[in-house]
N, C-alpha and C positions, 0 to 999 in steps of 0.2 A: 756631219755638218758642224765641225768645230766645237763650240761651247755646248751644243746640244748633246754631245757625248757624255757630259756630266749629268747623270740622271735627274737629280733634284733641281739643280740650276736650269738644266735644259727643259724640264717639264714646266717650270714656272715661266721661263722666258717664252717658250712656245705658246703657252696659253695666253700670255699677255699680248703677244703679237697677233695671235688669232682673234681674240676678242677685240683688240684695238681696231683691227680692220673691219670686223663684222659690225661692231657697234658704230663706228664712223659711218659706214655705208647706211646702216639703219637710220641713224639720226639725221644724216644728210637728206634722206628721203623726206622726212618731216620738214626739215629746214627749207629745202629748195621749193617745196610746194607752198609753204607758208609765205615765203618771200614773193613767189609768183602771184599769190592771191592778195598780197598787200597786208598781211598780218604783221604786227609789230613783234619782232623776235628779240627778246631781251638777252638771252644767253644761249650759246651753243657749247655744250660741255661733253668732252670725251672722258668717261669715268664719272663717278659721283662722290659725294662727301666733300671734304675740305678741298678748296680750290688751290692748286699748287702754282700754276702758271696761267696768267690771263692777259689778253691783249684785246683792246677795243678798236674795231674797224667800223666806221660809220656808227650806226645806232646799236650794233650787236657786240656783246662781249664774248670772245672765244676763249675757252678754258680747257686745261687738262687738270683733272681732279684726282684725288688720292686713290680711290678704289677703281681699278681698271676694268672691272667686270660689268660695265654698264655705261650709261650716258643719258643725256636729256637735252631737249630743246625747250627752253622756257619762253612761252608766248604770253602776250598781254591777254588777260581774261582767265588764266588758269588758276590764279590765286582766288580764294573766296571773296576777298574784298574788292577784286577787280571784275568779278563775274558779270555784274550788271552795269558796268561802265558803258556809257553810250558812245565811246570813241569808235568811229567806223573801222579802225584797224584792230579792234578787239576780236579775238578768235570767235567768241560767242555771237558776234554780230554779223558774221559772214554767212552766206547761204549754206544750207545743210549739205548740199552736194560738194561745196568747196571744203567744208570741215571734214566730210567723209574722205575725200581724196588726200587731205593732209594727214589724217589719222592712218589710212591704209597704206600710204606710200612707203613707210619704213619697212614693214614686213614684205611689201611687194619687191623692194630693192634687194632684200635678203634672198628672196626666192629667185629673182632674176640672176643675182650673183651666183647662186648655187648652180643654175643651168649653165652659166658662162664658165665656171670653174670645172664642172663635169665635162664640158665641151673641150676645154684646154687639155685636160688629162687624157680624154679619149683620142684627141688628135696628136698628142705629143708622145705619151708613153704611159700605157696603162697595163701593168702586169696582172694577169688573170690566172689564178690557179686552175689547172686543167680539170681537176676533180670536181670543181664546182659546177661545171657545165655537163658533167658526165651523168648517164642514167644512174638511178639509185640501186646499184648492185652491192649487196652487203659483203664487205671484205672481212670484217672481224666483229664479233659480238662480245661485249663485256660480260663475263660470266657472273657478275654481281649486279646485273641491270634488269629492268623490266623486259627488254627484248629477249634476254636469255630465258627468263621465267615464262614468257609467252611462246617460246619455241622457235624464234627466228634463227636462221642458220647462214653460215657462209655460202655465198652464191645466190641467195634469195634476191629477186628483183622486185622492189616495191613500186607498184603501179598507181595505187590510189591511197589517199589519206582521207578517211571519212567521206568517200565519194568524190573527193577533189582529185583530179588527175595530177600526178606528180611528174614533172618534166626532168628535174635534175637535183643533185645534192643540195645546191644553194637554196632552192625553193623548199625542199623537204626539211632541211635543218631549221629554216625560219619558221615553218609550220610547227615543228616540235618545240622550238624555243619559246614560242608565243602561246603555247597551250599547256602550261604546267597544271598538274592535277586532273587532267581530263583523260578519260578512257576513250581511245579511238580505235576504229576498225581499219586495218591495213589490208589492202588486196595485193597479193603477192604471186609472182610467177616462180614456181619451183620445179625444175626438171621438166619444163613444158606444161605443167599443170597449174591451174589457178586455184589458190586457196585464200582463206581469210584468217587473220589473227587479230585478236583484241589485245591492245597494249595499254597499260596505265602509265601515262607520262608523269615522271616525278620532277621535283625541283632539285637543282644541283648547281654548285658553283657560287661565286660571289654575288651574282645577280639573281639567284633563285630562278634561273631560266629552265625551261623544260628540257628533259633528258630521257632518252630511252636506251642508249648504249649500243648503237650500231655505227660503224665507220667504214669508209671506202678502203679498198686495198691499195694503199700508197706504197711505192717502192721505197726502200731504205737506202738512200744514197747520201753519203757524207758531204756536207758543204764546208764545214769548218771543224777542226780538231782543236780543243781548248788546250793552251799551254800547260804542261805539268800534269795533265789528266791521265787516267789509266789508258785511254785510247792512244794518246801520244806515246806513252811508254811502251805500248805493245807494237807500235809501228804502223797503225792505221793512218791513212792520208785522205785529204779532200778528194772527192771523185770516186772513192771506193763504194761499191754496191755490196751491202751485206745480204747474202742470199740464204744463209742457214745459221742456226744457233744450236750448239750441242747435237749436231747431226740431224736436226729437224728443219726442213725448208720453211722459209717465211712466206708461205703462200697467202697469208691473210694480211700482210702489209705492215705498215708503220706501227699501228696501235698494238698489234700482236708483239712486235719487237720491244716497244716501250714497256709493256706489261711484263714481258719476260725478264728484262733488265731490272726493273724496279723490284721484282720479287725474287731475284736470283740469290743463291747462296754459294759463295765461293767463285771459282773460276768459270768463265764462259769460253767455249771454243767456237770461234766465228769463221764461217766460210765466206770469202770475199771475192768478188769479181773486180779486178783492177785492169781496165782497158783490155778485157777479153781473157786475161790470165787469171786462173783460179788459185787463190792463196789461202792459207790458214793462219789464224792468229789466236793467241790466248790472252784474254783480258779479264781482270778482276774488278768488277764494279765497286765503287765506294759510296758510303752513305748509310743512313739508317735503314733498317729492314722495311721494305715496302716503298722506299724512296731512293733506291740505289741508282747511280748514274755512271756512265763510262766517259762522259765529257766530249760529246760530239753534237754538232748542230746538223740536222737533216735537211737536205735540199728537197723542197717540194716542187714538183714539175709545174711549170707555168708557161703561158704564152704571153707575148707582149703585143698589145693591141695598139695600132697606129692607124686611125681611120681618116678618110678624107673629111674635110671640114663640115660638109653638109650631113654626112652620115654620123660624124662625131656629135653634131648638134641634135640630130634625131635620137641618137642613143642617150644623150644627156637628158633630153626631154622624157624619154622612157624611164631612165633612172629616177628622175625627179618624181614622176607619177608613182613608180613602185614604192619609193621610200615615203611618199606622202600617204599612200594607202596603208603602209605598214605602221606609220606613226599613229594614224587615227584608229587603226585596229588595236594597237597597244593601249592608247588612251581609253578606248572603250572597255578593254579588259581590266584596266586599272580601276575604272569607275565601278565596274561590276564585281570587283574583288577577285577576279580570276587570275591576276598577276600581282606579284609582290612589288611594293614601292622600291625595293632594292634593284629592280630592273631599270629605274631611272638613273641616268648618269648625272652626278653632281660635279662640283668644281674639282674635287680630287681626281675623280675618274677622267674628266675632260682634260685636266692637266697631264695625267699619265698617258692617255691616248695621244694627245697632241705631241708630247715629247717623244713617244715611240715612233710616231709618224715622221717627225722631223729627223730623227736619227736614221730612219730607213730610206730617206730620199725625199726630194722636193715634191715630186708628183704625188707621193703618198700623203704628204702634209697638205697639199692643195686639195686632194680628194676628201680628206677628213674635214678640212675647212668648208668644203661644199656641203657635206652632210650636216655639219653644225649650223651653217648659215640657213639651210632649209629648215632645220628644227627650230631655230630662233624665229624665223618668219612665221611658221605654223603656230608655235606657242604664243606669240604675241597677238595672234588673231583669235585666240580662244576668248569667249565672253566672260572674262574674269575682271572684275573692277580693278583699276590701277593699270591694267594692260591696255594696249591699243584696242584689242577686241572688246574689252569692257566699255570703253568710251564709244566705240562704234555701235554696240548693242543699245546703249542709252540713246544715241542719235537716231537709231531705227525706231525705238519706242516713241521718241518725240515726233518723228515723221508720221507715224501711225496716228498719234494723238492730235497732230497738227498744231501743237504748241509745246514749248520747252518745259522741262521739269524745273522746279524752283532751284535756285543756287544752293539753298540750305539742304534740300534732299540730295542733290548731287554730291555735296560735301559729305553727307552721312554715308552714302553708298561708297564713295572713295575711301573713307576712313575704315569702314567694315572690310572693303576689298584689300586695303593695305595690311590689316592684321591677318586676314586669311592668307594672303600671299606670303607674309613673313612666316606664318605658321607652316605653310607648305615648304618654303625654302629651308626652314630649320629642320623639318623632318627629313628632307632629301639630303641635306648636308650631314646630319648625324648618321643617317643610313649609309651615306657615301663613305664617311670616315670609318665606321664599324666594319663594312665589308672589305675595305682596303687594309684593315688590320686583322682580317680573317676572323672577326667576331660576329656573333649573331645579335 
């Protein structure tokens, strides 16, 4: 996608475009409901901090501000000195049900946008890796992993994860990733017999996600040969299927092949299927010991989903439900200390993921935008002061008490919330930077 192919510039541009759209939608939700209910809106800003460009239409000033990762709608009554103003257009003088709708509409539009974007991707072009929907049959076991220690083997079919039925690899890997540090019981079918294995899930990777070390048996078919690489010099071509290394068949798939190449010493003899013709190639991997490469990109088998619009919408709704449940599951584990703060994506992670999605195609970018829009909507509804959810929580307390909290108390709650939110953002950003620098 043009400029997106320049990694750093592409990442920054992608995240600015993504947040620009998502923040505009979010703030428009607050803005349009405030206008409909007759609240005086002083400013509608995309971005926050120093105002760069402003234009006044009617009574409202519309601005683009310096920092593009946010925005705001400034209404009469939000400043402490305006809180008790008796102007009928003051936000605080509106009925509680109107204030609730104004506050909740930003997150609501983000969630609606997520469903719309999921629907578009499902209806137009959604590539789905075939292995994700496949039963959990172990293709390869990392011999330095908890699965190897617990005795899992090639060909094992994992049926249950702690009494939870496992349908496919996608579900199984999510369960593993969100349960680091936990010892789980896996019910397995092996050679027609049912057995149980206990496995201790460990933390691994930049995000300290759960890992046990089992992988599906993915075919090793070359999608791209890097220019000047050992693979190109040896004569390998896109479309080649690598079926054996040094006389040993790759029955355990891609992960077995990657491990073999990484830890190789000297020349490898590859047996290749090229359009039904069996050929042999000699290739010498390059790089440091344990990190050797031959310079190929492997084609992962996938299917392209193009659903009728009604089914696309139904599937989008199911996607939204699934990711919402996953989000609250992760939030619960974070609060209980069962998952690392490194599992939260900060601005560096989001920029990197957005850039990668933009470079891989428009539908992938839209899909990631849908995911982030959903996360933004959910996060804003959490009962944290300064966020929409915090204001809604105060509103519910006032409804139960049948009278408003004092302006001074609200100001104190907002101040404490601001510092808590800043502290959380600082921790997330520092963690985000460290993990992207591969530091602990």
